C-alpha positions as CSV (number, residue, x, y, z in Angstrom):
1,M,1.0,3.5,-12.8
2,E,3.4,6.4,-12.2
3,Q,2.9,8.6,-15.2
4,A,0.7,11.6,-15.8
5,G,-2.7,10.2,-16.1
6,A,-1.5,7.0,-14.6
7,D,0.2,7.7,-11.3
8,E,-2.5,9.9,-10.0
9,R,-4.9,7.0,-9.7
10,S,-8.5,8.1,-9.6
11,H,-9.9,7.8,-6.1
12,C,-13.6,8.1,-5.8
13,Q,-15.8,8.4,-2.8
14,L,-16.2,5.2,-0.8
15,S,-19.9,5.2,-1.6
16,D,-21.9,7.3,-4.1
17,R,-24.8,7.2,-1.7
18,Q,-23.0,8.8,1.2
19,N,-24.3,12.2,2.2
20,V,-21.7,14.9,2.7
21,S,-22.5,18.4,4.0
22,S,-20.8,21.2,2.2
23,D,-19.7,22.7,5.5
24,Q,-17.8,19.6,6.6
25,P,-14.2,20.2,7.4
26,L,-11.5,19.0,4.9
27,Y,-9.0,16.4,6.1
28,G,-5.6,15.6,4.6
29,A,-3.5,12.4,4.9
30,L,0.0,12.1,3.4
31,D,1.8,8.8,3.3
32,L,5.5,8.9,2.3
33,G,6.7,5.4,1.6
34,T,9.9,3.9,0.1
35,N,8.6,4.1,-3.4
36,N,5.6,6.5,-3.5
37,C,4.4,9.8,-2.0
38,R,0.6,9.8,-1.7
39,L,-1.8,12.5,-0.5
40,L,-5.6,12.1,0.0
41,L,-8.0,14.9,0.8
42,A,-11.4,14.0,2.1
43,K,-14.6,15.2,3.9
44,P,-16.5,13.1,6.5
45,S,-19.7,11.5,5.3
46,D,-22.5,9.4,6.9
47,D,-20.5,6.2,6.5
48,G,-16.8,7.0,6.2
49,F,-15.6,9.8,3.9
50,R,-15.7,11.2,0.4
51,V,-12.5,11.8,-1.4
52,V,-12.1,15.4,-2.7
53,E,-8.6,15.1,-4.2
54,A,-5.9,12.4,-4.6
55,F,-2.3,12.7,-5.5
56,S,0.4,10.1,-6.0
57,R,4.0,10.3,-7.3
58,V,6.8,7.7,-7.6
59,T,9.8,9.2,-5.8
60,R,11.8,6.0,-5.0
61,L,13.0,7.6,-1.8
62,G,14.5,4.3,-0.7
63,E,16.5,3.7,-3.9
64,G,19.9,2.2,-2.9
65,L,19.1,2.4,0.8
66,A,19.6,-1.4,1.3
67,N,23.2,-1.1,0.1
68,C,24.4,2.2,1.7
69,G,22.0,2.8,4.6
70,H,21.4,6.4,3.6
71,L,18.8,8.3,1.6
72,S,20.6,9.5,-1.5
73,E,20.6,13.2,-2.5
74,A,18.9,12.4,-5.8
75,A,16.1,10.5,-4.1
76,I,15.7,13.3,-1.5
77,E,15.4,15.9,-4.3
78,R,12.8,13.8,-6.1
79,T,10.8,13.4,-2.9
80,L,11.0,17.1,-1.9
81,C,9.6,18.0,-5.4
82,A,6.6,15.7,-4.8
83,L,6.1,17.0,-1.2
84,R,6.1,20.6,-2.5
85,Q,3.2,19.6,-4.8
86,C,1.4,18.1,-1.8
87,A,2.0,21.3,0.3
88,Q,0.6,23.4,-2.6
89,R,-2.6,21.3,-2.7
90,L,-3.0,21.5,1.0
91,E,-2.6,25.3,1.0
92,R,-4.8,25.8,-2.1
93,R,-7.6,23.8,-0.4
94,G,-7.1,25.5,3.0
95,V,-6.7,22.1,4.8
96,R,-6.2,22.6,8.5
97,R,-6.5,19.0,9.8
98,V,-3.5,17.1,8.3
99,R,-1.4,14.1,9.4
100,S,1.7,13.2,7.4
101,V,3.4,9.9,8.0
102,A,6.7,8.4,6.8
103,T,7.3,4.7,6.8
104,E,10.1,2.1,6.1
105,A,12.6,4.3,4.2
106,C,12.7,6.9,7.0
107,R,12.7,4.2,9.7
108,R,15.8,2.5,8.2
109,A,17.9,5.4,6.9
110,A,20.7,6.8,9.1
111,N,19.8,10.2,7.7
112,G,16.0,9.7,8.0
113,A,15.6,12.2,10.9
114,A,17.8,14.8,9.1
115,F,15.6,14.4,6.0
116,L,12.4,15.1,7.9
117,R,14.0,18.2,9.3
118,R,14.8,19.3,5.8
119,V,11.2,18.6,4.7
120,H,10.0,20.9,7.5
121,D,12.5,23.6,6.7
122,D,12.2,23.5,2.9
123,V,8.6,22.5,2.4
124,G,6.8,23.4,5.6
125,L,5.3,19.9,6.2
126,D,5.6,18.1,9.5
127,L,6.2,14.4,8.8
128,E,6.3,11.8,11.6
129,T,8.0,8.5,11.1
130,I,5.6,5.8,12.4
131,S,6.5,2.4,13.6
132,S,5.9,-0.7,11.6
133,D,3.1,-1.7,14.0
134,D,1.4,1.6,13.6
135,E,1.7,1.4,9.8
136,A,0.1,-2.1,9.8
137,R,-2.7,-1.0,12.1
138,L,-3.5,2.1,9.9
139,A,-3.5,-0.1,6.8
140,L,-5.9,-2.5,8.5
141,A,-8.2,0.4,9.6
142,G,-8.3,1.7,6.0
143,C,-9.1,-1.8,4.6
144,A,-11.6,-2.9,7.3
145,P,-14.7,-2.2,5.3
146,L,-13.7,-4.8,2.7
147,L,-13.3,-7.6,5.3
148,D,-15.9,-10.5,4.8
149,R,-17.1,-11.3,8.3
150,R,-18.4,-14.7,7.3
151,H,-14.8,-15.7,7.8
152,P,-13.6,-15.8,11.4
153,Y,-10.0,-14.7,10.4
154,A,-8.3,-12.6,7.9
155,L,-4.7,-12.2,6.7
156,V,-4.3,-8.6,5.6
157,F,-1.0,-7.7,3.9
158,D,0.6,-4.6,2.4
159,I,3.5,-5.1,0.0
160,G,5.4,-1.8,0.1
161,G,8.5,-0.5,-1.5
162,G,10.8,-1.3,1.5
163,S,8.7,-3.7,3.6
164,T,5.7,-6.0,3.7
165,E,3.3,-5.8,6.6
166,L,1.4,-9.0,7.6
167,I,-1.5,-8.9,10.0
168,K,-3.5,-11.9,11.2
169,V,-6.9,-10.6,12.4
170,R,-9.6,-12.3,14.4
171,L,-12.8,-10.8,13.0
172,G,-15.5,-9.8,15.4
173,Q,-18.8,-7.9,15.5
174,P,-19.5,-4.6,17.4
175,P,-18.9,-3.7,20.1
176,S,-15.9,-6.0,20.6
177,G,-14.7,-5.5,17.0
178,D,-11.7,-7.0,15.3
179,R,-8.6,-8.1,17.2
180,V,-5.1,-8.2,15.8
181,E,-3.6,-11.5,16.9
182,T,-0.2,-11.5,15.1
183,L,1.6,-8.7,13.3
184,A,4.9,-8.4,11.5
185,S,6.8,-6.1,9.3
186,L,9.3,-7.9,7.1
187,P,12.1,-6.1,5.2
188,L,10.7,-7.4,1.9
189,G,9.6,-4.7,-0.5
190,V,9.5,-4.2,-4.3
191,V,12.4,-1.8,-4.3
192,T,14.6,-3.8,-1.9
193,L,13.9,-7.1,-3.7
194,A,14.4,-5.6,-7.1
195,E,17.8,-4.3,-6.0
196,E,18.7,-7.5,-4.2
197,Q,17.8,-9.9,-7.1
198,G,18.5,-7.6,-10.1
199,T,18.0,-9.1,-13.6
200,R,17.6,-12.6,-12.1
201,L,13.9,-11.8,-11.5
202,Y,13.3,-11.6,-15.3
203,D,14.5,-15.2,-15.9
204,S,11.9,-17.9,-15.2
205,A,14.4,-20.0,-13.1
206,G,15.6,-16.9,-11.2
207,Y,12.1,-15.8,-10.5
208,A,11.1,-19.3,-9.2
209,A,14.2,-19.3,-7.0
210,A,13.2,-15.8,-5.6
211,V,9.7,-17.1,-4.8
212,D,11.2,-20.1,-3.0
213,L,13.5,-17.8,-1.0
214,L,10.6,-15.4,-0.1
215,T,8.4,-18.3,1.0
216,E,11.1,-19.4,3.5
217,R,11.4,-15.8,4.8
218,L,7.6,-15.8,5.4
219,R,7.6,-19.1,7.3
220,P,8.5,-17.7,10.8
221,F,5.3,-15.5,10.6
222,D,3.3,-18.6,9.6
223,R,4.6,-20.5,12.6
224,R,3.9,-17.6,15.0
225,S,0.4,-16.9,13.7
226,G,-0.8,-20.5,13.2
227,L,-2.3,-19.5,9.9
228,G,-1.6,-22.7,8.0
229,P,-4.2,-24.9,9.5
230,L,-6.8,-22.1,9.5
231,V,-6.3,-21.5,5.8
232,A,-6.5,-25.2,5.1
233,A,-9.8,-25.3,6.9
234,G,-11.2,-22.4,4.8
235,R,-11.5,-20.0,7.8
236,V,-9.3,-17.2,6.5
237,Q,-10.0,-14.4,4.1
238,M,-7.0,-13.0,2.2
239,L,-6.9,-9.2,1.6
240,G,-4.0,-7.4,-0.1
241,T,-3.4,-3.7,-0.3
242,S,-0.5,-2.4,-2.3
243,G,0.5,-1.1,-5.7
244,T,1.3,-4.7,-6.6
245,V,-2.1,-6.2,-6.1
246,T,-4.0,-3.2,-7.6
247,T,-1.7,-3.3,-10.6
248,L,-2.3,-7.0,-11.2
249,A,-6.0,-6.4,-10.8
250,G,-5.9,-3.8,-13.5
251,V,-3.9,-6.1,-15.8
252,H,-6.4,-8.9,-15.0
253,L,-9.3,-6.7,-16.0
254,D,-7.3,-5.5,-19.0
255,L,-8.3,-1.9,-18.2
256,P,-7.5,0.7,-20.8
257,R,-6.9,3.1,-17.9
258,Y,-6.7,2.3,-14.2
259,D,-10.1,2.6,-12.5
260,R,-10.3,2.4,-8.7
261,T,-14.0,1.7,-8.8
262,L,-13.5,-1.5,-10.7
263,V,-10.4,-2.6,-8.7
264,D,-11.2,-1.8,-5.1
265,G,-13.0,-4.9,-3.6
266,L,-12.3,-7.1,-6.6
267,V,-11.9,-10.8,-5.8
268,M,-9.2,-12.6,-7.8
269,E,-8.5,-16.3,-8.0
270,F,-4.9,-17.3,-7.2
271,S,-4.7,-19.1,-10.5
272,A,-5.3,-15.7,-12.3
273,I,-2.6,-14.1,-10.1
274,E,-0.1,-16.8,-11.0
275,A,-0.9,-16.6,-14.7
276,I,-0.5,-12.8,-14.8
277,S,2.7,-13.0,-12.8
278,R,4.3,-15.5,-15.2
279,R,3.3,-13.5,-18.2
280,L,4.9,-10.4,-16.8
281,V,8.1,-12.3,-15.9
282,T,8.6,-13.4,-19.5
283,A,7.6,-10.0,-21.0
284,N,10.4,-7.4,-21.6
285,A,10.5,-4.0,-19.9
286,A,8.9,-2.3,-22.9
287,E,6.0,-4.7,-23.0
288,R,5.4,-4.3,-19.3
289,A,5.6,-0.5,-19.5
290,A,3.1,-0.5,-22.4
291,H,0.3,-1.7,-20.2
292,P,-1.7,1.3,-19.0
293,C,-1.9,-0.2,-15.5
294,I,1.8,-0.5,-15.2
295,G,3.7,2.3,-17.0
296,D,7.4,3.2,-17.2
297,N,8.0,3.8,-13.5
298,R,6.5,0.5,-12.4
299,A,7.8,-1.7,-15.2
300,D,11.0,-2.6,-13.3
301,L,9.3,-3.2,-10.0
302,V,6.1,-5.0,-10.8
303,V,7.9,-8.4,-11.2
304,A,9.4,-8.1,-7.7
305,G,5.9,-7.4,-6.4
306,C,4.7,-10.5,-8.2
307,A,7.3,-12.6,-6.5
308,I,6.4,-11.4,-3.1
309,L,2.7,-11.9,-3.8
310,E,3.2,-15.4,-5.2
311,A,5.2,-16.4,-2.1
312,I,2.3,-15.3,0.1
313,C,-0.3,-17.1,-2.1
314,R,1.9,-20.3,-2.0
315,L,2.4,-20.3,1.7
316,W,-1.3,-19.6,2.5
317,P,-3.3,-21.2,-0.4
318,A,-6.7,-19.7,0.3
319,D,-7.5,-19.7,-3.5
320,R,-8.9,-16.2,-3.5
321,L,-7.7,-12.7,-2.7
322,T,-9.7,-9.5,-2.1
323,V,-7.9,-6.5,-3.7
324,A,-8.0,-3.2,-1.7
325,D,-7.1,0.1,-3.3
326,R,-7.0,1.7,0.1
327,G,-4.7,1.5,3.1
328,V,-2.5,3.8,5.3
329,R,-3.9,7.1,4.1
330,E,-7.5,5.9,4.5
331,G,-6.6,4.7,8.0
332,V,-5.1,8.0,8.9
333,L,-8.2,9.9,7.7
334,L,-10.6,7.6,9.5
335,S,-8.6,7.8,12.8
336,M,-8.5,11.6,12.7
337,M,-12.2,11.9,11.9
338,Q,-13.1,9.4,14.7
339,A,-11.0,11.3,17.2
340,D,-12.7,14.6,16.3
341,R,-16.1,13.0,16.6
342,L,-15.3,11.7,20.1
343,A,-13.9,15.0,21.1
344,G,-16.9,16.8,19.7
345,T,-14.8,18.9,17.3
346,P,-16.8,20.4,14.5
């Protein structure tokens, strides 16, 4: 999904029925992750916001980070190029209310702070490195409209390039709202796992061994959260937000071109996820890249994502998963808009 016409996934407004005034201010949210650089521009609406423009580029900022502990110059240059495009969009649209956040790669890299200073000096963007807890809470805020409140609990997860965020949520009704009960950020991402496992992931036995290993790495969160019995009792909704789950949803629907309106909110059976994962494991790189919902830049990472997702589905067999094509950027936008409403800012 990281090619022209494929990496800039089409983001539509959250609801076609929302009313948006032409004089509403324009907000911008930039999310710089281990694998992708994403920008979302939106205006407030009656029930959320309407997206005006979306941009996404694969930069692989965290490439090689797990081995050397530093952001490489090649990765930095790729990322600076994408950030310049974001800055141009912000300037062209005249966006004045912007929040730009950096996540796992900048948290882990010894030269992360130096990189952010370089972004400021070379590009003119002020990026802040947020904590893993803040990242998880922003992702939850962005996905909250998709939570089914007929379930008392939800497990919301975000499979990123350098980490996976897991959030156990006790669902509530206004005014008390939802309550985060257990939260964790694990150093399991598609980039880090692909580098750790290498070509073993593309062999059925190696892939199965990786899923076994990942399942064990997830068990401490299971014990802390007490999710196992709740899932077994049918009291937990599973909701996933990441390139992995949205890509698999696009493959599942056999879309000729990725379409957010068909993917966001889709409910997938675990059996379908497993079947697609096994098909992608046995396919070669060219076959994976040929699918319009995968593309060249995701072909070598999608299997790592499948392994992480399969481990999650194995440990918490809720049978169904809600797919969210929304997350940190949406959470950033909503938090800024809410703060301005409370402050009475026009």
